[in-house]
C-alpha positions in Angstrom: 34.8 -56.8 -9.7 32.9 -56.4 -12.9 30.5 -54.0 -14.3 27.6 -56.4 -14.5 25.8 -54.6 -17.2 28.6 -51.9 -18.0 26.6 -51.6 -20.0 22.8 -52.8 -19.6 22.6 -52.2 -23.3 19.4 -53.0 -25.3 20.6 -55.2 -28.2 17.6 -54.3 -30.2 18.4 -50.6 -30.2 21.7 -50.8 -32.0 23.4 -48.3 -34.3 21.7 -47.2 -37.5 21.7 -50.3 -39.8 24.2 -50.0 -42.6 24.4 -52.5 -45.4 26.2 -55.7 -44.2 28.6 -55.3 -47.1 29.9 -52.1 -45.6 31.2 -53.8 -42.5 34.9 -52.7 -42.3 35.9 -51.9 -38.7 39.0 -49.8 -38.1 40.7 -48.1 -35.2 40.2 -44.3 -35.4 42.9 -41.7 -34.6 40.7 -40.2 -31.8 41.4 -41.0 -28.2 39.7 -39.8 -25.0 42.3 -39.2 -22.3 40.6 -39.3 -18.9 41.5 -36.6 -16.5 44.0 -37.9 -13.9 43.6 -35.8 -10.8 46.1 -38.0 -9.0 48.8 -37.6 -11.7 49.9 -41.3 -11.4 48.8 -42.7 -14.7 46.3 -45.0 -12.9 44.6 -46.7 -15.8 41.0 -47.8 -15.5 41.6 -50.8 -13.2 38.2 -51.8 -11.9 36.4 -48.9 -13.5 34.9 -48.5 -17.0 32.8 -46.1 -19.2 29.4 -46.0 -20.7 27.8 -44.1 -23.6 24.6 -42.1 -22.8 22.9 -41.7 -26.2 20.2 -39.2 -25.2 22.7 -36.5 -24.3 25.6 -37.8 -26.5 27.8 -38.2 -23.4 30.5 -40.6 -22.3 30.2 -41.4 -18.6 33.6 -42.6 -17.2 34.5 -43.9 -13.8 38.2 -44.6 -13.5 38.9 -47.3 -10.9 41.5 -45.5 -8.8 39.5 -42.2 -8.4 36.7 -41.1 -6.2 34.6 -39.5 -8.9 32.4 -39.9 -12.1 33.5 -37.9 -15.2 31.4 -36.7 -18.1 32.6 -36.0 -21.7 31.0 -34.8 -24.9 31.0 -37.8 -27.2 31.5 -35.7 -30.4 34.2 -33.4 -29.3 35.7 -35.6 -26.5 35.8 -32.5 -24.3 35.4 -32.6 -20.5 32.0 -31.6 -19.2 32.2 -32.1 -15.5 32.5 -34.5 -12.6 30.6 -35.8 -9.6 32.5 -36.7 -6.5 32.0 -39.9 -4.4 33.0 -40.3 -0.8 36.7 -39.6 -0.2 38.9 -42.5 -1.5 35.8 -44.4 -2.6 35.8 -45.7 -6.3 33.1 -46.9 -8.6 33.3 -50.6 -9.7 30.1 -51.3 -11.6 27.2 -49.5 -13.2 23.8 -50.2 -14.7 21.4 -48.0 -16.7 17.7 -48.2 -17.0 16.3 -46.6 -20.1 12.7 -46.2 -18.8 13.8 -44.4 -15.6 16.8 -42.7 -17.5 18.7 -43.5 -14.3 22.0 -45.1 -13.4 22.9 -47.1 -10.3 26.6 -47.3 -9.3 28.2 -49.8 -7.0 31.5 -48.8 -5.3 34.5 -50.0 -3.4 35.2 -48.4 -0.1 38.1 -46.1 0.5 41.1 -47.2 2.6 40.0 -44.9 5.5 36.3 -46.0 5.5 34.5 -49.0 6.9 31.5 -48.6 4.5 30.6 -47.8 0.9 27.5 -46.8 -1.0 25.4 -47.5 -4.0 24.5 -44.2 -5.8 22.0 -43.3 -8.4 21.9 -40.3 -10.7 19.5 -39.2 -13.4 20.4 -38.9 -17.1 24.0 -38.1 -17.9 24.9 -35.5 -15.3 22.5 -35.4 -12.4 23.6 -35.1 -8.8 24.6 -38.3 -7.1 22.1 -39.7 -4.5 23.0 -42.3 -2.0 20.4 -45.1 -2.2 22.1 -47.8 -0.2 24.9 -48.1 2.4 27.0 -51.3 2.2 29.5 -52.8 4.6 31.5 -54.4 1.9 32.6 -53.6 -1.7 29.9 -54.0 -4.4 31.0 -56.6 -7.0 28.2 -56.4 -9.5 24.9 -54.5 -10.1 22.0 -54.7 -12.6 18.7 -52.9 -13.0 15.8 -55.4 -13.2 13.1 -52.8 -13.9 12.7 -49.0 -13.5 12.8 -49.3 -9.7 14.5 -52.5 -8.5 18.1 -53.5 -8.9 20.1 -56.6 -8.0 23.6 -56.3 -6.4 26.2 -58.5 -4.8 28.8 -57.5 -2.3 32.3 -59.0 -1.6 32.1 -62.1 0.6 28.3 -62.2 0.5 26.6 -65.5 -0.1 23.3 -63.8 -0.8 22.0 -61.8 -3.8 20.5 -58.5 -2.6 17.6 -56.6 -4.2 17.6 -52.8 -3.7 15.2 -50.1 -4.7 15.5 -46.5 -5.9 12.9 -45.8 -3.2 15.1 -45.5 -0.2 12.2 -46.2 2.1 11.9 -49.8 0.9 14.0 -52.4 2.6 16.6 -54.6 0.9 15.7 -58.2 0.1 18.1 -61.1 0.2 17.9 -64.2 -1.9 19.6 -67.6 -1.9 22.7 -67.6 -4.1 24.2 -71.1 -3.5 26.5 -69.6 -0.9 28.5 -67.9 -3.7 29.3 -64.3 -4.5 27.8 -63.1 -7.8 30.6 -61.7 -10.0 28.3 -60.9 -12.9 24.7 -59.8 -13.2 22.6 -59.3 -16.3 18.8 -58.7 -16.8 17.6 -60.2 -20.0 16.2 -57.8 -22.5 12.9 -59.4 -23.5 12.4 -61.9 -20.6 11.7 -61.6 -16.9 15.0 -63.3 -16.2 18.1 -62.3 -14.2 21.4 -64.1 -14.9 23.8 -64.3 -12.0 27.4 -65.6 -12.7 28.8 -67.1 -9.5 32.3 -67.3 -8.1 32.5 -71.0 -8.9 31.9 -70.6 -12.7 28.1 -71.4 -12.6 25.2 -69.3 -13.7 21.9 -69.0 -11.8 18.7 -68.0 -13.7 16.1 -66.1 -11.6 12.5 -65.4 -12.5 11.9 -61.7 -11.9 8.4 -60.9 -13.1 7.0 -60.5 -9.5 9.6 -58.2 -8.0 10.7 -57.9 -5.3 10.0 -61.6 -5.1 12.2 -63.9 -7.3 12.5 -67.7 -7.8 15.4 -69.8 -9.1 14.7 -71.4 -12.5 18.0 -73.3 -12.8 21.7 -73.4 -12.2 24.1 -74.1 -15.1 27.8 -74.9 -15.1 29.6 -72.3 -17.4 33.3 -72.7 -16.8 35.0 -76.1 -16.4 37.8 -74.4 -14.5 35.3 -73.3 -11.9 36.4 -69.7 -12.2 33.9 -66.7 -12.3 32.0 -65.8 -15.4 33.5 -62.7 -17.0 30.6 -61.3 -18.9 27.1 -61.9 -20.3 25.1 -60.4 -23.1 21.6 -61.1 -24.5 20.7 -61.2 -28.2 17.3 -60.8 -29.7 17.1 -61.8 -33.4 14.2 -63.2 -35.5 11.9 -63.1 -32.4 14.2 -65.4 -30.4 16.3 -64.5 -27.4 19.8 -65.9 -26.9 22.6 -65.5 -24.3 26.3 -65.1 -24.9 28.7 -65.8 -22.1 32.5 -65.4 -21.8 34.3 -67.5 -19.2 37.9 -67.8 -18.0 38.4 -71.2 -19.7 39.0 -69.3 -23.0 35.5 -69.9 -24.5 32.5 -68.0 -25.8 29.3 -69.8 -25.5 26.0 -69.2 -27.2 22.9 -70.4 -25.4 19.2 -70.6 -26.3 16.6 -69.7 -23.7 13.7 -72.2 -23.6 11.1 -71.5 -20.9 13.7 -70.1 -18.6 16.2 -72.9 -19.2 19.5 -72.4 -20.9 20.5 -74.8 -23.7 24.0 -74.7 -25.2 24.1 -74.1 -29.0 27.7 -73.2 -29.8 31.1 -73.2 -28.1 33.7 -70.8 -29.6 37.4 -71.3 -28.5 39.3 -68.0 -28.0 43.0 -67.5 -27.7 42.6 -65.6 -24.4 39.9 -65.3 -21.8 37.4 -62.7 -23.0 37.1 -59.8 -20.6 34.3 -57.9 -22.3 31.8 -58.4 -25.2 29.0 -56.6 -27.0 26.6 -57.7 -29.8 26.2 -55.7 -33.0 22.6 -56.3 -34.2 23.2 -54.5 -37.5 26.0 -56.9 -38.5 25.0 -60.0 -36.5 28.4 -59.9 -34.9 29.8 -60.6 -31.4 32.7 -58.3 -30.5 35.2 -59.4 -27.9 38.2 -57.9 -26.1 40.8 -59.4 -23.9 44.2 -58.8 -22.3 45.9 -58.7 -25.8 45.9 -55.7 -28.2 43.3 -57.3 -30.5 39.5 -56.8 -30.8 37.8 -59.8 -32.4 34.6 -59.9 -34.4 32.8 -63.3 -34.5 29.8 -64.2 -36.8 26.6 -65.0 -34.9 25.5 -67.9 -34.7 28.3 -69.8 -36.7 31.1 -68.6 -34.4 33.3 -67.8 -37.4 36.1 -65.3 -36.7 35.3 -62.6 -39.3 37.9 -59.9 -38.5 40.4 -58.6 -35.9 41.4 -55.0 -35.2 44.7 -54.1 -33.5 44.6 -51.5 -30.7 48.3 -50.6 -31.1 49.8 -51.9 -27.9 46.7 -51.3 -25.7 44.7 -53.9 -23.8 40.9 -54.2 -23.4 39.1 -53.9 -20.0 35.6 -53.0 -21.2 33.8 -52.4 -24.5 30.8 -50.1 -24.9 28.5 -49.6 -27.8 27.9 -46.1 -29.0 24.4 -46.4 -30.4 23.6 -44.2 -33.4 27.3 -43.5 -34.1 28.2 -46.9 -35.4 31.2 -47.0 -33.1 32.7 -48.9 -30.2 34.5 -47.5 -27.2 37.4 -49.5 -25.9 38.3 -49.0 -22.2 41.9 -50.1 -21.2 43.0 -51.4 -17.9 46.6 -50.3 -17.9 46.3 -46.6 -19.1 43.7 -43.9 -19.1 43.1 -43.4 -22.9 39.8 -44.7 -24.3 40.1 -45.7 -28.0 37.4 -45.9 -30.6 36.6 -48.3 -33.4 34.5 -47.2 -36.4 32.4 -50.1 -37.7 32.2 -49.0 -41.4 33.8 -46.5 -43.8 
């Protein structure tokens, strides 16, 4: 299960733009150790973290715990928590800047036969149940300030929910596949849905809650799920970056709702998370190893690697305005940070 838009980050609103020559990423000495109420050294598992710029807060949702945690991003001090249903755990998150609201998909607890999609305002508002689901939520993504797409375990349809709980849920054809990854394009009315068979479906979303399929594209020759997607806007053009389990990064151009391959970058391991640095024109990737890699966009040249000192990468998140990256591990509960320049 993946955070579809662990992120829903706006690539055009990146950190303050330093000179390109100042690019010199390094691992800082700071770590954020997430509170472990179970005392079992759980790691993040299927959870992740997100940076809320307006309030300078890190929102963390450890995969083995039934709560959302909040930390001050400057002091890394604990600010509070919000509880989910007992034994329920968050698996994916999406943020909409216009609504200043998050939606969170969850995995049901071992005592429960249901789970929920929650919303909360800003960085610390109370949790509101907006949708009850019979199965675990795999992926979720805002499409505008009201509607969001989500996919549940075993479902062959893509669901459209609303922050307005009085509105019904709509279901759309998804080629009889579960969507493992969802991403709403930044400057286009397009939703990208990475399916369980390694293909990507492009939906037209201008007339929500109605949608239509633009095309379906094969992403992974091994027919395994797409790991992550990121959009890039540069020089007035919009691109898509995908990471798949066949150990490749792919850069695509969007032409009238159609995806056209521009570049294939071979990676040593399957990329688990990626972000785009507009200020440096760099793609940042993390995988199961202890290396973070920086690739030049569009050439695909490997510019630099940074060692995490015996820690893996589950998710990356951009800390806008701080010129930093957060690195969320899978096997332990300590978030590390990479400064992008001296």
